[in-house]
Each structure stands twice: as structure tokens, then as C-alpha cells.
C-alpha positions as CSV (number, residue, x, y, z in Angstrom):
1,M,-236.0,-137.3,-72.0
2,N,-237.3,-136.1,-75.3
3,K,-239.4,-138.1,-77.9
4,P,-238.7,-142.1,-78.1
5,F,-235.6,-143.1,-80.2
6,S,-234.3,-146.5,-81.3
7,L,-230.4,-147.6,-81.6
8,L,-229.0,-149.0,-84.9
9,I,-225.9,-150.7,-83.6
10,K,-222.6,-151.9,-85.7
11,P,-220.8,-154.3,-83.4
12,A,-218.6,-155.5,-85.9
13,S,-218.5,-151.9,-87.6
14,A,-217.8,-152.2,-91.5
15,D,-216.2,-155.6,-91.1
16,C,-217.9,-158.1,-93.4
17,N,-217.3,-161.3,-95.0
18,L,-218.6,-160.0,-98.4
19,R,-217.3,-157.6,-100.6
20,C,-220.4,-156.4,-102.0
21,R,-219.6,-153.9,-105.1
22,Y,-222.1,-151.2,-104.2
23,C,-221.6,-151.4,-100.2
24,F,-221.5,-147.8,-98.8
25,Y,-220.3,-148.6,-95.3
26,L,-217.2,-150.9,-96.2
27,D,-214.9,-147.9,-96.1
28,R,-216.1,-146.9,-92.5
29,C,-213.3,-149.0,-91.5
30,H,-211.1,-146.1,-92.0
31,L,-212.5,-144.2,-89.2
32,Y,-211.0,-146.5,-87.1
33,P,-207.4,-147.4,-88.6
34,D,-205.7,-148.4,-85.4
35,S,-207.2,-152.0,-85.7
36,K,-207.9,-154.4,-88.6
37,V,-210.6,-156.2,-86.6
38,H,-213.4,-154.2,-85.2
39,R,-215.8,-155.8,-82.4
40,M,-217.7,-154.4,-79.5
41,T,-216.5,-155.3,-76.2
42,D,-218.4,-156.3,-73.2
43,D,-217.9,-152.9,-71.4
44,V,-219.3,-151.0,-74.5
45,L,-222.3,-153.8,-74.8
46,E,-223.3,-153.5,-71.2
47,R,-222.9,-149.6,-71.0
48,M,-225.2,-149.3,-74.3
49,I,-227.5,-151.6,-73.0
50,S,-227.8,-150.5,-69.4
51,S,-227.9,-146.8,-70.2
52,F,-230.6,-147.2,-73.1
53,M,-232.8,-149.2,-70.8
54,A,-232.7,-146.4,-68.3
55,T,-234.7,-144.1,-70.5
56,D,-238.2,-144.0,-70.9
57,Q,-239.2,-145.6,-74.2
58,P,-242.7,-147.6,-75.2
59,V,-240.4,-150.3,-76.7
60,Y,-236.7,-150.5,-76.4
61,T,-235.7,-151.4,-80.1
62,F,-232.2,-152.7,-80.8
63,G,-231.3,-152.9,-84.5
64,W,-228.1,-155.1,-85.0
65,Q,-226.2,-154.2,-88.5
66,G,-223.0,-154.0,-90.0
67,G,-221.1,-154.5,-92.1
68,E,-222.1,-158.2,-90.9
69,P,-223.2,-158.4,-87.4
70,T,-223.3,-162.3,-87.2
71,L,-219.6,-161.9,-87.3
72,M,-219.8,-161.4,-83.5
73,G,-221.1,-164.9,-83.0
74,V,-223.8,-166.5,-80.8
75,D,-222.1,-166.0,-77.5
76,F,-222.4,-162.0,-77.9
77,Y,-226.0,-162.2,-78.8
78,R,-226.7,-164.3,-76.1
79,K,-225.0,-162.0,-73.8
80,A,-227.0,-159.2,-75.2
81,V,-230.2,-160.7,-74.2
82,E,-229.0,-161.4,-71.0
83,L,-228.2,-157.7,-70.3
84,Q,-231.4,-156.8,-71.6
85,K,-233.1,-159.0,-69.3
86,K,-230.9,-157.7,-66.3
87,Y,-231.5,-154.0,-66.9
88,G,-235.1,-154.1,-68.3
89,R,-238.0,-152.9,-65.9
90,R,-240.8,-155.4,-65.2
91,G,-243.4,-155.0,-67.9
92,C,-241.0,-153.2,-70.5
93,H,-241.0,-154.5,-74.1
94,V,-237.7,-155.2,-76.0
95,A,-237.4,-155.6,-79.9
96,N,-234.3,-156.8,-81.2
97,G,-234.0,-156.7,-85.2
98,L,-230.8,-157.8,-87.1
99,Q,-229.9,-157.0,-90.8
100,T,-227.7,-159.7,-92.6
101,N,-226.2,-161.0,-95.6
102,G,-227.5,-164.6,-94.5
103,T,-224.5,-166.4,-95.3
104,L,-223.1,-167.2,-91.8
105,I,-226.6,-168.0,-90.4
106,N,-226.5,-171.6,-88.9
107,D,-228.9,-173.6,-86.8
108,E,-227.3,-172.4,-83.4
109,L,-227.6,-168.7,-84.3
110,A,-231.2,-169.2,-85.7
111,S,-232.2,-171.3,-82.6
112,L,-231.0,-168.4,-80.5
113,F,-232.8,-165.7,-82.6
114,A,-236.2,-167.8,-82.6
115,E,-236.0,-168.2,-78.7
116,Y,-235.8,-164.3,-78.1
117,S,-238.0,-163.5,-81.0
118,F,-235.3,-161.6,-83.3
119,L,-236.6,-160.3,-86.7
120,L,-234.2,-160.8,-89.2
121,G,-233.8,-159.0,-92.4
122,V,-231.8,-161.1,-95.0
123,S,-230.3,-159.2,-97.9
124,L,-231.0,-161.1,-101.5
125,D,-231.3,-159.2,-104.6
126,G,-233.3,-161.6,-106.8
127,P,-232.3,-164.8,-108.6
128,L,-228.6,-166.0,-108.7
129,D,-227.7,-164.0,-111.9
130,I,-228.8,-161.0,-110.5
131,H,-227.9,-161.4,-106.7
132,D,-224.2,-162.6,-107.8
133,S,-223.7,-159.7,-110.1
134,Y,-222.7,-157.4,-107.0
135,R,-223.0,-159.4,-103.9
136,L,-219.7,-161.3,-103.8
137,T,-217.3,-162.9,-101.6
138,R,-213.7,-161.9,-100.6
139,G,-212.5,-164.3,-103.3
140,G,-214.9,-162.8,-106.0
141,G,-217.3,-165.7,-106.0
142,G,-221.0,-165.6,-105.7
143,S,-223.0,-165.6,-102.3
144,H,-226.5,-166.5,-103.4
145,N,-226.4,-170.2,-102.6
146,D,-225.1,-169.4,-99.2
147,V,-227.9,-166.9,-98.6
148,L,-230.3,-169.7,-99.3
149,R,-228.6,-172.1,-97.1
150,G,-229.1,-169.3,-94.4
151,I,-232.8,-169.0,-95.1
152,D,-233.3,-172.6,-94.7
153,A,-231.8,-172.5,-91.3
154,L,-234.0,-169.6,-90.4
155,R,-237.1,-171.5,-91.6
156,R,-236.1,-174.8,-89.8
157,N,-235.9,-172.9,-86.5
158,K,-239.2,-170.8,-87.5
159,V,-237.4,-167.3,-87.1
160,E,-239.5,-164.4,-88.4
161,F,-237.7,-162.6,-91.4
162,N,-237.9,-160.5,-94.4
163,I,-236.0,-159.9,-97.6
164,L,-234.2,-156.6,-98.1
165,T,-233.6,-156.3,-101.7
166,L,-231.2,-153.2,-102.7
167,V,-232.5,-151.9,-106.2
168,N,-229.5,-151.4,-108.6
169,N,-228.9,-150.9,-112.2
170,I,-229.4,-154.5,-112.8
171,N,-232.2,-155.6,-111.0
172,G,-233.8,-152.2,-111.1
173,R,-234.8,-153.2,-114.6
174,R,-236.5,-156.3,-113.7
175,G,-239.1,-155.6,-111.0
176,R,-241.3,-158.2,-112.2
177,D,-238.9,-161.1,-112.2
178,V,-237.4,-160.0,-108.8
179,Y,-240.8,-159.8,-107.1
180,N,-242.1,-163.0,-108.5
181,Y,-238.8,-164.7,-107.7
182,L,-239.4,-163.8,-103.9
183,K,-243.2,-164.9,-104.2
184,D,-242.3,-168.1,-105.6
185,M,-239.7,-168.9,-102.8
186,G,-242.6,-168.4,-100.4
187,I,-241.1,-164.8,-99.1
188,N,-244.3,-162.8,-97.9
189,Y,-242.3,-159.8,-96.5
190,H,-240.6,-157.6,-98.9
191,Q,-238.6,-154.5,-98.6
192,Y,-237.1,-152.7,-101.6
193,I,-234.5,-149.8,-101.0
194,P,-232.8,-147.7,-103.9
195,C,-229.3,-147.9,-104.5
196,V,-228.4,-144.3,-104.7
197,E,-224.4,-143.6,-104.4
198,F,-222.2,-140.9,-105.8
199,D,-218.5,-140.4,-106.8
200,G,-216.6,-137.4,-105.2
201,I,-218.2,-134.8,-107.4
202,G,-221.7,-136.0,-107.3
203,K,-222.1,-138.2,-110.1
204,L,-224.2,-141.5,-109.8
205,L,-221.8,-144.4,-109.6
206,P,-222.4,-147.2,-112.4
207,Y,-224.5,-149.7,-110.2
208,A,-226.6,-146.7,-108.7
209,I,-230.0,-146.1,-110.2
210,D,-231.8,-142.7,-111.2
211,G,-235.6,-141.9,-111.1
212,E,-236.7,-143.4,-114.3
213,V,-235.2,-146.9,-113.2
214,W,-236.7,-146.4,-109.5
215,G,-240.2,-145.4,-110.7
216,N,-240.5,-148.0,-113.2
217,F,-239.4,-150.8,-110.8
218,L,-241.7,-149.6,-108.1
219,C,-244.8,-149.6,-110.8
220,E,-243.8,-153.0,-111.9
221,V,-243.7,-154.5,-108.4
222,F,-247.1,-152.7,-107.7
223,D,-248.8,-153.8,-110.7
224,E,-247.7,-157.6,-109.9
225,W,-248.7,-157.3,-106.0
226,V,-252.0,-155.5,-106.8
227,K,-253.2,-158.5,-109.0
228,N,-253.6,-161.1,-106.1
229,D,-251.2,-160.4,-103.4
230,I,-252.6,-157.4,-101.3
231,Y,-253.5,-159.7,-98.5
232,K,-250.8,-162.2,-98.9
233,I,-247.7,-160.1,-99.3
234,S,-246.4,-157.2,-97.2
235,I,-244.4,-154.6,-99.1
236,R,-243.0,-152.3,-96.5
237,L,-243.3,-149.1,-98.8
238,F,-246.8,-149.8,-99.7
239,D,-247.8,-150.7,-96.0
240,G,-246.0,-147.3,-94.9
241,I,-248.2,-145.4,-97.3
242,L,-251.4,-147.0,-96.2
243,G,-250.4,-146.4,-92.7
244,L,-249.7,-142.7,-93.3
245,M,-253.4,-142.3,-95.0
246,V,-255.1,-144.3,-92.2
247,N,-253.2,-143.5,-89.0
248,G,-251.7,-140.1,-90.0
249,S,-248.2,-141.3,-88.9
250,Y,-245.1,-142.0,-90.6
251,S,-243.3,-145.7,-90.2
252,I,-240.6,-145.1,-92.9
253,C,-237.5,-143.1,-92.3
254,H,-237.5,-141.0,-95.7
255,M,-241.1,-140.2,-95.3
256,A,-240.7,-138.2,-92.0
257,G,-240.0,-134.4,-91.7
258,N,-237.2,-134.7,-89.4
259,C,-234.0,-137.2,-89.4
260,C,-233.8,-137.0,-85.5
261,Q,-235.1,-140.6,-85.3
262,Y,-232.4,-143.0,-84.0
263,F,-228.8,-143.2,-83.1
264,V,-226.2,-145.2,-84.9
265,V,-223.9,-146.9,-82.1
266,E,-220.5,-147.9,-83.6
267,H,-218.4,-150.9,-82.1
268,N,-216.6,-148.6,-79.7
269,G,-219.5,-146.6,-78.6
270,D,-219.1,-143.7,-80.8
271,V,-222.7,-142.3,-81.7
272,Y,-223.8,-140.7,-85.0
273,P,-227.2,-139.5,-86.4
274,C,-227.7,-141.6,-89.3
275,D,-226.4,-144.9,-90.9
276,F,-225.7,-143.0,-94.0
277,F,-223.7,-140.2,-92.0
278,V,-221.2,-142.1,-90.4
279,M,-218.6,-139.6,-90.8
280,K,-216.1,-137.6,-88.6
281,D,-217.9,-134.5,-88.9
282,K,-221.1,-136.0,-87.8
283,R,-219.7,-137.6,-84.5
284,L,-222.1,-136.7,-81.8
285,G,-219.9,-138.1,-79.0
286,S,-219.8,-141.6,-77.2
287,I,-222.0,-143.6,-75.0
288,M,-219.1,-144.4,-72.8
289,E,-218.8,-140.4,-72.0
290,S,-222.4,-139.0,-72.7
291,T,-225.6,-139.6,-71.6
292,W,-228.5,-140.2,-74.0
293,S,-230.2,-136.7,-72.8
294,E,-226.9,-135.1,-73.8
295,L,-226.9,-136.7,-77.1
296,L,-230.7,-136.1,-77.9
297,T,-229.9,-132.3,-77.1
298,N,-226.6,-132.1,-79.1
299,P,-226.8,-129.1,-81.3
300,L,-225.1,-131.1,-84.2
301,Y,-227.9,-133.9,-83.8
302,I,-230.8,-131.4,-83.9
303,E,-229.2,-129.5,-86.6
304,F,-228.7,-132.6,-88.8
305,G,-232.5,-133.8,-87.9
306,A,-233.7,-130.2,-89.2
307,L,-232.1,-130.6,-92.7
308,K,-234.6,-133.0,-93.6
309,N,-237.4,-130.4,-94.2
310,N,-235.1,-127.8,-95.6
311,W,-236.2,-129.2,-99.0
312,D,-235.7,-127.5,-102.3
313,P,-238.3,-124.8,-102.8
314,A,-240.0,-126.7,-105.7
315,C,-240.9,-129.4,-103.5
316,S,-243.3,-127.0,-101.3
317,G,-245.8,-126.9,-104.2
318,C,-245.6,-130.7,-105.0
319,E,-248.9,-132.7,-104.7
320,Y,-246.7,-135.4,-103.3
321,L,-244.8,-133.7,-100.6
322,N,-246.6,-135.5,-97.9
323,Y,-245.4,-138.9,-99.2
324,C,-241.6,-138.3,-99.4
325,S,-241.0,-135.0,-97.5
326,G,-238.2,-134.3,-100.3
327,D,-236.9,-138.0,-99.7
328,C,-233.9,-139.2,-98.0
329,L,-230.9,-136.5,-97.4
330,K,-228.5,-138.9,-98.8
331,H,-230.5,-138.8,-102.3
332,R,-230.4,-134.8,-102.3
333,I,-226.6,-134.4,-103.4
334,P,-226.9,-131.5,-106.2
335,Q,-226.0,-132.8,-109.8
336,P,-222.8,-131.4,-111.0
337,G,-223.2,-127.9,-112.1
338,S,-226.3,-127.3,-110.4
339,N,-227.6,-126.1,-107.0
340,C,-230.8,-128.0,-107.1
341,D,-231.7,-129.9,-103.9
342,I,-234.2,-132.2,-105.4
343,S,-233.9,-135.8,-104.8
344,R,-232.4,-137.7,-107.9
345,L,-235.3,-140.3,-107.3
346,C,-238.0,-137.4,-107.6
347,S,-238.9,-138.3,-111.3
348,G,-239.4,-141.9,-110.1
349,W,-241.5,-141.0,-106.9
350,K,-243.8,-138.9,-108.9
351,K,-244.4,-141.7,-111.4
352,F,-244.8,-144.2,-108.9
353,F,-247.4,-141.9,-107.0
354,A,-249.3,-140.9,-110.0
355,H,-249.8,-144.4,-110.7
356,T,-250.8,-145.7,-107.4
357,L,-252.0,-143.3,-105.0
358,P,-255.6,-143.4,-106.3
359,W,-255.6,-147.2,-105.3
360,F,-254.1,-146.7,-102.0
361,E,-256.6,-143.9,-101.1
362,E,-259.5,-146.1,-102.2
363,E,-257.9,-149.0,-100.0
364,A,-257.4,-146.5,-97.2
365,R,-261.2,-145.8,-97.2
366,K,-261.9,-149.5,-97.0
367,L,-259.9,-149.8,-93.9
368,Q,-261.3,-146.8,-92.3
369,R,-265.0,-148.1,-93.1
370,Q,-264.0,-151.4,-91.5
371,R,-262.8,-149.6,-88.5
372,Q,-266.0,-147.6,-88.2
373,L,-268.0,-150.7,-88.2
374,Q,-265.8,-152.3,-85.6
375,S,-266.2,-149.2,-83.4
376,K,-269.5,-149.1,-81.4
377,G,-271.2,-145.7,-81.4
378,S,-268.7,-144.0,-83.7
379,D,-269.7,-141.6,-86.3
380,P,-268.8,-142.5,-89.9
381,R,-267.6,-138.5,-90.3
382,D,-264.8,-139.0,-87.9
383,F,-263.2,-141.1,-90.4
384,V,-261.4,-139.1,-92.9
385,L,-258.6,-140.0,-95.3
386,C,-255.1,-139.0,-94.2
387,P,-256.3,-137.5,-91.0
388,S,-253.2,-135.7,-89.9
389,F,-253.1,-133.6,-93.1
390,N,-256.5,-132.0,-91.9
391,I,-255.0,-129.7,-89.7
392,G,-254.7,-125.9,-89.1
393,R,-252.1,-123.8,-90.8
394,N,-250.7,-122.8,-87.3
395,D,-251.1,-126.3,-85.8
396,P,-247.6,-128.3,-85.4
397,C,-247.0,-130.2,-88.7
398,F,-248.0,-133.9,-88.7
399,C,-244.2,-135.0,-89.8
400,G,-242.5,-134.5,-86.5
401,S,-240.7,-131.4,-87.8
402,N,-241.6,-129.2,-84.9
403,K,-242.5,-126.5,-87.5
404,K,-246.1,-125.1,-87.9
405,Y,-247.9,-126.8,-90.8
406,K,-247.7,-123.7,-93.0
407,K,-243.9,-123.6,-92.6
408,C,-243.7,-127.1,-93.3
409,H,-245.7,-129.6,-95.3
410,G,-248.4,-126.8,-95.9
411,A,-245.9,-124.4,-97.4
412,G,-247.2,-123.4,-100.8
413,R,-250.6,-124.9,-100.2
């Protein structure tokens, strides 16, 4: 078995009780036209869990997504946990995460999630006027108040959760408002991801954002956060940057140098390499027919993963390459009339990094000094900023691309 991997599972496929205008996954139902309702069967569930837990993993990480995964109901997740217990070896660690729109969360579900330490991500785009612009019910009504009711149920049952905010063309221009709204709600764990969606010819759709909006949004959020909240509120991107500087390892998907990080498992057992690339020509196989070793060594999977560090030549000389690795493949679709493979968010990333990296570097040095003080007999000279950046040109690159440093992040340096 090769390096560790995790599962991102679509037990209800793209089925959802909402009709968010910017949803990129809703049309994946077209992959399975023989049924109007898509649900993972007990046979597929057991095969997935038993085979995954027969592999050697430091942590068996199950990410339940959709569509809307709570459509499966409480009995499905109760069965999933029982199967994890059945096939788990003594001493193994299992982590369950679930991303939800929050509207179907009730006390029964929340109680189960609390009992088995599920970590939930709840989608909330900001105050009612922002959230209800795009996150609509089937009937066209807003979903904001239903989300808040779901959050109340999670709090009553003491379920750990964070908020995922999709940054679109509306809330992308109100970074301070969004951040302070979540802060005032007592939300201490934030995740902001960009809405970058294209039409058939590579043009950004109206609700999507460009680099300018993304950069301004991140800078606004950072400026609010850094005032008083650096030890109170966790922002996943900021944590990831500090983690890279201090530990020399990536914790955020788009920052890595290879896209072989996890598998998407659809409701019927079909396997794909990435949430954004669940497409007919990217299907790797099925867990009902293939082993995980076969899927890991599938040439299509390996080729897909290697696309990540085939970034545009201009990226090789960029001072911020270590922090974005060319950005997500999904954001690197050339603009109409251009062969340039640079992320549509590149200008925004540059603005954000120029604005914030000096602070992150100083904070990383503080953290390393604290480690030195806590490590008896250690030499302060052993603690250097971004330890994995200080490697030989012929050493394997720290990003996980399996290339030499000089052929990867070290190119042009």
C-alpha cells in the first residue's frame, strides 16, 4: 500500500433538498440517469468500510458529503459507525467528518454525531441577505433560518462544527461583514473557499469571483482577525500557512504539489480522483470490483495527480509558489483566447500573500521559539522557518510531488 489516503463519500450522490444557484455538483446526477433517487446501499457501504479499514492508515478518515448527506437519515450513519467498529482493528483511529447545508439537522442526528465525535462543516454564506441570495430551497425560498435551526441543534447536543463559507460575487465584497457576523454568532472555526465556476468556453459565471475579489476578501478577513482574534478564532487557510511554515507540511489540498490525496466514492461505489472532477472520463473504477491498491496505482489516478505541478512556466519564478503550488486545478482553466494556465485567482493570492506573509513569518518564529523553550537540550539553531524549504536541489520536493526539488518548487530558484 502506498501513502495514506482518505475517502470523500457521496452517499446520496448529488441529491439535495436545496437548489443553490452556484452548486457545481448538482448536475452529477446526469452520470446516473437510470434512477431519480440515489442512495448508497448497505452492500456498498459495507464493502467500502471493510476494504478501507483493511488498509494501513494512521487515521481512517471518512468524509461524508453530497449533495446533502443528511438525506440518508440517522439509521444510515448508525450503521456506518457499527461497521467501522466491526472492521476496525484494536487501537486504530477513525475520524468522521460530514459537510452539510444544516437544514435537516435535528436532535436525533445531532445526538448521534455527538456520541461518535463527528466533526461537522455547516455551509453558511453570511447574514440572511447574503446567504439567501444563492442558497435557496427547491421552491425558491431562502434557507438561512433553517440553517440556524440546525446549528442550534448541534449546539444543544455539543457537536463540534465549523462554518464553511463559499465566497461568491456578493459576499466576496463584504469580507468584514461576513467575518464579524460569524464572530458575533460565536463561531470560532471558519473556512472560506472561493466560488470559481466556468461556462462551456471557460468564461467565469456571474456568481463566481476573480482574483481581485478573492484577494480583497482575504485581506479584509485577515485585517479583522489579526486585531484581536488570532488566539480565539481558527481560520483554516491561516492555520494551513502557519502549519507549513512551522512544520513544513501541507494541510490544505490546493497547496500540495500532487492531487493524489483522497478518493471520491459515489453512492454506487464508483471511484473518482477529486470532488471537482467527478466526470465520466475520470472514473477510476468501483470499490465493488477493484482493490484500493489497484486504484492507487491506476495510471489515470497517477496522471491526474501529476497534473498539479505542471503549472504555468511563470509560476516557477514566483516568490509565492511554496504557498499555492499553482493553485487548484479547477481554477487553472485558460481564459478564452489564451493558452495561459495560471489560476484565475493568481492576482488575489499575490495580493493576500504580499499583505500577510511578513506577519505569518514572525508568528511562525514565535511558535518555533516556544517549541525550543519546551524542548530540553534542543539547539535554537535547529529551528528554522519553513524547514522543508531548506532542502537540497536534488532532494525529493517537500510538496509530495515525487519530483526532485529542482524540478518542482525549486525550479527557477
